[in-house]
C-alpha positions as CSV (number, residue, x, y, z in Angstrom):
1,X,178.8,144.7,170.7
2,X,178.5,144.8,174.1
3,X,181.8,144.7,176.6
4,X,183.6,141.0,176.8
5,X,182.9,139.3,179.9
6,X,184.3,136.4,179.4
7,X,187.6,137.2,178.4
8,X,190.5,136.3,181.6
9,X,194.0,137.5,182.5
10,X,196.3,134.6,183.6
11,X,198.2,136.0,186.5
12,X,201.5,134.3,187.6
13,X,202.5,135.3,191.3
14,X,206.3,135.5,193.0
15,X,207.6,136.1,195.5
16,X,207.8,139.5,197.2
17,X,204.4,140.9,195.4
18,X,205.9,139.9,192.0
19,X,202.7,139.5,189.3
20,X,202.6,138.2,185.8
21,X,199.7,139.7,183.9
22,X,200.0,136.7,181.1
23,X,198.5,136.3,178.1
24,X,196.6,133.4,176.5
25,X,198.0,130.9,174.5
26,X,196.9,128.3,172.1
27,X,198.4,125.7,174.3
28,X,195.5,126.9,176.8
29,X,192.8,125.4,174.9
30,X,194.8,123.0,172.2
31,X,196.3,120.1,173.6
32,X,199.3,118.1,171.8
33,X,200.1,121.4,169.4
34,X,203.6,120.3,167.6
35,X,206.9,123.3,167.8
36,X,209.1,123.8,165.4
37,X,212.8,125.6,165.5
38,X,212.6,129.9,164.7
39,X,213.5,129.9,161.7
40,X,215.2,133.1,162.6
41,X,218.1,130.8,163.5
42,X,219.3,130.5,159.8
43,X,218.3,133.6,159.2
44,X,221.7,135.4,158.1
45,X,220.3,138.8,159.9
46,X,220.4,137.4,162.9
47,X,222.8,134.5,162.7
48,X,225.0,137.3,164.5
49,X,223.3,138.7,167.2
50,X,223.5,137.7,170.4
51,X,220.9,136.1,172.9
52,X,218.6,137.1,170.1
53,X,215.6,135.2,171.5
54,X,213.7,136.2,174.5
55,X,213.8,133.8,177.8
56,X,210.6,132.4,178.5
57,X,210.8,134.5,182.4
58,X,211.6,137.9,180.7
59,X,209.1,140.3,181.8
60,X,208.7,143.9,182.2
61,X,207.1,146.0,185.2
62,X,204.7,148.2,184.6
63,X,205.5,150.9,187.6
64,X,209.7,151.7,186.7
65,X,209.5,153.8,190.2
66,X,208.7,152.2,193.4
67,X,209.3,153.0,196.6
68,X,212.1,150.7,198.9
69,X,208.9,148.8,201.0
70,X,206.7,148.5,197.5
71,X,206.6,144.8,196.3
72,X,207.3,144.8,192.9
73,X,203.9,145.0,191.3
74,X,202.5,144.4,187.9
75,X,204.4,142.9,185.3
76,X,203.8,141.9,181.5
77,X,205.2,139.5,179.7
78,X,208.5,140.6,177.0
79,X,207.9,141.0,173.7
80,X,210.5,139.4,170.9
81,X,211.2,136.0,169.6
82,X,211.0,132.5,170.7
83,X,213.4,129.4,170.4
84,X,210.4,127.8,169.4
85,X,207.4,128.6,167.4
86,X,204.1,126.9,167.2
87,X,203.2,127.3,163.3
88,X,205.4,126.2,160.3
89,X,205.8,128.8,157.9
90,X,204.0,127.4,155.2
91,X,200.5,126.8,156.6
92,X,200.4,130.2,158.2
93,X,197.6,132.1,156.3
94,X,197.2,135.7,157.6
95,X,195.0,138.6,157.6
96,X,195.0,141.8,158.7
97,X,192.1,144.4,159.2
98,X,192.4,148.2,160.3
99,X,189.5,149.8,161.9
100,X,188.8,153.2,163.1
101,X,189.6,157.0,162.3
102,X,192.9,157.5,160.4
103,X,196.4,157.7,161.9
104,X,199.6,158.6,160.9
105,X,201.6,155.3,160.4
106,X,198.8,152.6,159.5
107,X,200.8,152.0,156.1
108,X,204.1,151.6,157.9
109,X,202.4,149.0,160.6
110,X,200.8,147.0,157.3
111,X,203.9,146.7,155.4
112,X,206.1,145.9,158.5
113,X,203.6,142.8,159.3
114,X,204.1,141.6,155.8
115,X,207.7,142.1,155.6
116,X,208.2,140.8,159.4
117,X,205.9,137.8,157.9
118,X,208.1,136.9,154.7
119,X,211.4,137.8,155.3
120,X,211.4,136.8,159.0
121,X,209.5,133.5,159.2
122,X,209.3,132.7,155.3
123,X,205.4,133.1,155.0
124,X,203.9,134.4,151.9
125,X,200.2,134.2,152.1
126,X,198.9,137.3,153.7
127,X,195.1,138.7,153.1
128,X,193.9,142.7,153.8
129,X,190.1,142.6,155.4
130,X,189.2,145.7,153.1
131,X,186.8,148.3,154.9
132,X,187.2,147.1,158.5
133,X,185.3,144.7,160.3
134,X,182.7,144.2,157.5
135,X,184.7,143.3,155.3
136,X,185.3,140.2,156.6
137,X,181.7,139.2,155.7
138,X,181.6,141.3,152.8
139,X,184.3,139.5,151.0
140,X,186.3,142.6,150.3
141,X,190.0,141.1,150.3
142,X,193.6,142.4,148.8
143,X,196.2,139.7,148.3
144,X,199.2,141.1,150.1
145,X,203.1,141.3,149.1
146,X,206.2,142.5,149.8
147,X,206.3,144.1,146.9
148,X,202.6,145.2,146.6
149,X,203.1,147.1,150.0
150,X,207.1,148.3,149.6
151,X,206.2,151.9,149.3
152,X,203.0,152.5,151.5
153,X,204.8,153.7,154.1
154,X,205.3,156.8,152.2
155,X,201.6,157.3,152.1
156,X,198.6,158.6,154.5
157,X,195.7,157.0,155.2
158,X,195.7,152.9,155.3
159,X,195.4,151.1,151.9
160,X,193.1,148.3,153.5
161,X,190.8,151.4,153.8
162,X,188.8,151.4,157.4
163,X,185.3,151.9,158.5
164,X,183.8,152.2,162.2
165,X,181.2,150.1,163.3
166,X,180.4,146.6,161.3
167,X,181.6,143.9,164.0
168,X,179.3,140.8,163.6
169,X,181.3,138.1,165.5
170,X,179.6,134.9,164.0
171,X,180.1,136.3,160.8
172,X,183.3,137.6,161.4
173,X,184.7,134.5,162.7
174,X,182.8,132.1,160.3
175,X,184.8,134.1,157.7
176,X,188.5,133.3,159.7
177,X,187.2,129.6,159.5
178,X,186.0,129.6,155.7
179,X,189.2,131.0,154.6
180,X,191.5,129.0,156.3
181,X,193.1,132.2,158.4
182,X,195.3,130.9,161.3
183,X,196.4,134.6,162.1
184,X,194.6,137.8,162.3
185,X,196.0,141.2,162.9
186,X,193.9,143.9,163.8
187,X,195.2,147.5,164.0
188,X,192.4,149.8,165.6
189,X,191.7,151.7,169.2
190,X,189.6,150.8,172.1
191,X,186.5,149.9,170.5
192,X,188.3,147.6,167.7
193,X,190.4,145.7,170.7
194,X,187.2,145.5,172.3
195,X,185.8,143.8,169.0
196,X,188.9,141.6,168.6
197,X,188.6,140.6,172.4
198,X,185.2,139.1,171.5
199,X,186.8,137.4,168.1
200,X,189.3,135.9,170.5
201,X,186.7,134.2,172.6
202,X,184.6,132.9,169.9
203,X,187.7,131.0,168.0
204,X,188.8,129.8,171.7
205,X,184.9,128.8,171.8
206,X,185.0,126.7,168.1
207,X,188.8,125.3,169.6
208,X,190.6,127.1,166.1
209,X,194.3,127.4,166.0
210,X,193.8,131.0,165.0
211,X,196.0,133.7,167.1
212,X,194.5,136.9,167.3
213,X,197.0,139.7,167.7
214,X,195.9,143.4,168.3
215,X,197.8,146.5,167.6
216,X,196.9,149.9,169.4
217,X,195.7,152.6,167.0
218,X,195.0,155.9,168.5
219,X,196.3,159.1,167.6
220,X,194.9,160.7,170.7
221,X,197.5,158.8,172.8
222,X,194.6,158.0,175.6
223,X,194.7,154.0,175.4
224,X,196.0,152.9,179.4
225,X,199.3,150.8,180.5
226,X,201.9,151.8,176.7
227,X,204.2,154.6,176.8
228,X,202.4,155.6,174.1
229,X,200.8,155.2,170.9
230,X,202.2,155.3,167.5
231,X,201.3,158.4,165.4
232,X,201.0,160.4,168.2
233,X,204.4,161.9,167.8
234,X,203.7,163.0,164.4
235,X,200.1,164.2,165.3
236,X,201.9,167.0,167.5
237,X,204.7,167.6,165.3
238,X,202.0,168.8,162.5
239,X,199.9,170.4,165.1
240,X,203.2,172.8,166.1
241,X,202.8,174.0,162.5
242,X,199.0,174.9,163.0
243,X,199.9,176.8,166.1
244,X,202.9,178.6,164.3
245,X,200.7,179.7,161.8
246,X,197.8,180.9,164.3
247,X,200.9,182.6,165.7
248,X,202.0,184.6,162.8
249,X,198.3,185.5,162.1
250,X,197.7,186.8,165.5
251,X,201.3,188.5,166.3
252,X,200.5,190.4,162.6
253,X,197.9,192.0,163.9
254,X,196.4,194.6,166.2
255,X,194.7,192.5,169.3
256,X,195.0,189.6,167.0
257,X,194.3,186.1,168.9
258,X,195.5,182.7,166.9
259,X,192.8,180.1,168.0
260,X,193.7,176.6,167.2
261,X,191.3,173.2,167.7
262,X,193.8,169.8,167.8
263,X,192.5,166.5,168.9
264,X,191.7,165.0,171.8
265,X,187.9,163.3,171.9
266,X,188.6,162.6,175.6
267,X,191.9,163.1,176.5
268,X,194.2,165.9,176.2
269,X,197.5,164.8,175.2
270,X,198.5,165.8,171.2
271,X,196.9,169.5,172.8
272,X,199.2,169.6,175.8
273,X,202.5,168.4,174.2
274,X,202.2,170.6,171.0
275,X,201.8,173.2,173.5
276,X,204.8,172.6,175.5
277,X,206.5,171.9,172.1
278,X,205.5,175.3,170.4
279,X,206.4,177.9,173.4
280,X,204.1,180.3,171.4
281,X,200.4,179.1,173.0
282,X,199.2,181.3,176.0
283,X,196.2,178.8,176.9
284,X,195.8,175.3,176.6
285,X,192.3,173.7,176.9
286,X,191.8,169.8,177.7
287,X,189.0,167.9,178.3
288,X,190.5,167.0,181.4
289,X,190.5,170.6,182.7
290,X,187.4,172.3,183.0
291,X,187.1,176.0,182.6
292,X,184.9,178.5,183.0
293,X,184.3,181.9,180.4
294,X,182.6,185.3,182.6
295,X,183.7,186.4,185.6
296,X,187.0,186.6,187.5
297,X,189.3,184.4,186.8
298,X,187.8,183.2,184.1
299,X,188.8,182.2,180.3
300,X,187.7,186.0,179.0
301,X,189.4,188.1,181.7
302,X,192.4,186.3,180.8
303,X,192.2,186.7,176.7
304,X,192.3,190.9,178.5
305,X,195.2,190.8,179.9
306,X,197.5,188.9,178.0
307,X,196.6,191.6,175.1
308,X,196.9,194.1,177.0
309,X,200.7,192.8,177.9
310,X,201.4,191.3,174.5
311,X,199.1,192.7,171.5
312,X,198.1,189.3,171.0
313,X,197.6,185.6,171.9
314,X,197.2,182.1,170.8
315,X,194.8,179.5,172.2
316,X,195.1,175.8,171.9
317,X,191.9,173.9,172.7
318,X,191.2,170.2,172.1
319,X,188.4,168.9,170.7
320,X,186.2,167.6,173.9
321,X,187.6,170.7,176.3
322,X,184.1,172.5,177.3
323,X,181.4,169.8,175.6
324,X,179.8,170.3,178.7
325,X,179.6,174.6,178.3
326,X,177.6,173.5,174.6
327,X,173.8,172.6,174.8
328,X,172.8,170.5,172.5
329,X,171.6,167.0,171.6
330,X,174.1,164.2,171.9
331,X,174.3,161.5,169.2
332,X,177.2,158.5,168.8
333,X,179.0,157.8,165.6
334,X,178.7,153.6,164.4
335,X,181.4,152.6,166.8
336,X,179.9,153.8,170.2
337,X,181.7,157.6,170.1
338,X,179.6,160.5,170.9
339,X,179.4,163.1,168.2
340,X,181.0,166.2,169.6
341,X,180.1,169.8,168.8
342,X,182.5,172.0,167.2
343,X,184.1,173.8,170.1
344,X,186.5,175.7,168.2
345,X,184.1,177.8,166.4
346,X,181.7,178.0,169.5
347,X,184.7,179.3,171.3
348,X,185.6,181.5,168.8
349,X,182.4,183.2,168.6
350,X,181.9,183.2,171.4
351,X,185.6,185.4,172.3
352,X,184.0,187.8,169.4
353,X,180.7,188.2,171.0
354,X,182.4,189.4,174.0
355,X,185.1,192.2,172.4
356,X,182.2,193.2,170.4
357,X,180.5,194.6,173.5
358,X,183.4,196.2,174.1
359,X,184.0,198.6,172.0
360,X,187.6,200.2,173.5
361,X,189.3,196.7,172.4
362,X,188.7,195.4,168.7
363,X,190.2,192.1,168.0
364,X,191.4,190.2,165.0
365,X,190.7,186.4,165.3
366,X,191.8,183.6,163.2
367,X,190.5,180.0,163.9
368,X,192.4,176.9,162.3
369,X,191.0,173.8,162.6
370,X,194.0,171.2,161.2
371,X,192.5,167.7,162.6
372,X,192.2,165.9,159.5
373,X,195.1,167.3,158.1
374,X,197.1,165.8,161.1
375,X,195.4,162.5,160.7
376,X,196.0,161.7,156.7
377,X,199.8,162.5,156.6
378,X,202.5,160.0,157.1
379,X,204.5,159.2,160.3
380,X,207.4,161.0,160.8
381,X,210.7,159.0,161.5
382,X,210.2,158.3,165.0
383,X,206.7,157.1,164.6
384,X,208.1,155.0,161.3
385,X,211.1,153.2,163.9
386,X,208.2,152.6,166.5
387,X,205.7,151.3,163.6
388,X,208.5,148.5,162.6
389,X,208.8,147.4,165.8
390,X,205.5,146.9,167.2
391,X,205.0,145.1,163.6
392,X,207.9,142.8,164.5
393,X,207.2,142.0,168.4
394,X,203.4,141.7,167.4
395,X,204.3,138.6,164.7
396,X,207.1,136.8,166.6
397,X,204.4,136.8,169.3
398,X,201.4,135.5,166.9
399,X,204.2,132.7,165.3
400,X,205.6,132.1,169.1
401,X,201.9,131.1,169.5
402,X,200.8,133.7,172.0
403,X,196.7,134.9,171.1
404,X,194.3,137.5,172.5
405,X,197.2,139.8,173.1
406,X,198.2,143.5,172.2
407,X,201.8,145.1,171.6
408,X,202.7,147.8,173.1
409,X,205.5,149.6,174.8
410,X,206.1,149.7,178.2
411,X,208.8,151.3,180.0
412,X,210.7,151.3,176.8
413,X,210.3,147.7,176.2
414,X,207.7,145.9,174.1
415,X,205.0,143.7,175.8
416,X,202.3,141.7,175.1
417,X,199.7,142.9,177.2
418,X,196.4,141.2,177.7
419,X,193.2,142.5,175.8
420,X,191.3,143.5,179.2
421,X,193.7,145.7,180.4
422,X,193.9,147.9,177.5
423,X,190.7,148.4,176.9
424,X,189.2,148.9,180.5
425,X,189.8,152.7,180.8
426,X,191.1,155.7,178.6
427,X,194.1,157.0,179.3
428,X,193.4,161.1,180.6
429,X,196.0,164.1,181.7
430,X,195.9,164.1,185.5
431,X,195.7,167.7,186.1
432,X,197.3,167.2,189.2
433,X,200.2,165.8,188.3
434,X,203.6,167.3,187.4
435,X,203.2,167.7,183.2
436,X,199.9,169.8,183.6
437,X,201.8,172.0,186.3
438,X,205.2,171.9,184.0
439,X,202.4,173.6,181.0
440,X,200.8,175.8,183.1
441,X,204.5,177.3,184.4
442,X,204.8,177.3,180.4
443,X,201.7,179.1,179.4
444,X,201.4,181.0,182.7
445,X,197.8,180.5,182.1
446,X,195.2,180.2,185.4
447,X,194.5,176.9,186.8
448,X,190.7,177.9,186.2
449,X,190.5,175.8,189.7
450,X,190.4,177.5,192.8
451,X,192.2,175.8,195.3
452,X,188.9,174.1,196.6
453,X,188.5,172.4,193.4
454,X,191.8,171.6,193.1
455,X,191.7,169.0,196.7
456,X,188.1,168.1,194.8
457,X,189.9,166.8,192.2
458,X,192.3,164.8,194.3
459,X,189.9,163.7,196.7
460,X,188.0,161.8,193.6
461,X,190.5,160.1,192.2
462,X,192.0,162.9,190.4
463,X,189.1,162.8,188.3
464,X,188.1,166.2,186.8
465,X,184.4,165.4,185.7
466,X,183.7,165.6,189.5
467,X,184.4,169.2,190.0
468,X,183.2,169.9,186.8
469,X,179.5,171.3,188.4
470,X,181.3,173.2,190.4
471,X,182.9,175.8,188.2
472,X,180.5,176.1,185.9
473,X,178.8,177.4,188.7
474,X,181.6,179.8,189.9
């Protein structure tokens, strides 16, 4: 698929350093588009709401904490319904597609897009594209109605099915054009949003009146700019159950060790937040913070110390942690993601081997991998509310003629964000930040960084990879 290159963010500059990173609009490339009064004006649910419509100049700052002598900085367009819309209700033919891995809340987002289109805007033509991007040209579709999707939020997974890869831009846009689709809702992670970007570019190139809207999805919470991704709260809550089970097992045996592997390919947010929430974890290992096993200050020494002090311990490890310590060939999945080796099994075996050499300290180790259980459950109450608001905000944006955007929460406000800001990098735990310091103080674990490596992290833009080689040789 390649990285999108033609997408350009519209910048609106104001006084005192104000910069609005705006999203594209259909009128950018189609002139003389008719507008219509927003149907919400006559919707009884909203007739009593004061100032319901969002002002065209409303924006949300990316950073909420500033110094008195700094400019206002970057803003994003505030999400919400507009006074005028660029689609009449009877002309809308929408479609929804889900791509990538599973995540709690997918069905809730699907449900709320359909309900929002129907109940708010009177739209009754919505197609579900089955099986991810390739479903566009494999002609797998399902007609979606409010009645059909009414209870799907109570189930995990996605009723549309999903897949990785299968992105053929020309075939996808041909299918959109042939079916007469004019609103495309794409739910997926960074690879999916990259695909959405090139679909938008091809649609714009052809001059089609088609709004392309993305909803960012990643259970790892590694999407930049936004406060958090949907499904993350549910994942942390479910991860706690696995940690609790590991703690019970460890506490019930002499020198018991509970090892829990959690999701986090490149970012350790789930592991970090689940550790902070549970209070039963003695050590948390994440991809952003390199560690070593042998020698003074290493993991084995710390495990021995905790076993002598407490008689048991719990270790949480994110799936992407310590991959540089594992030897093996690197392969990729259909989306281009690196296929990781099972670091949970590896570290469990290394711990067993280490203590087998120390006959004076026999251990009982239990390894728990709840990865796919966490992905497959329905979203909790917090995520259900978040998914509902995300879906509604995205529908408002598409009806208002915005396109080539993704919707997300920034500083507690729903915004429309340019695709390129979502896909430019992955959000990671900053190990020189206060949040990681809070975790270290909670678990009382070593940072596995000597002072010189800490300084190296800071000097290299707070990127732990830059000092990983030094640490491995410690």
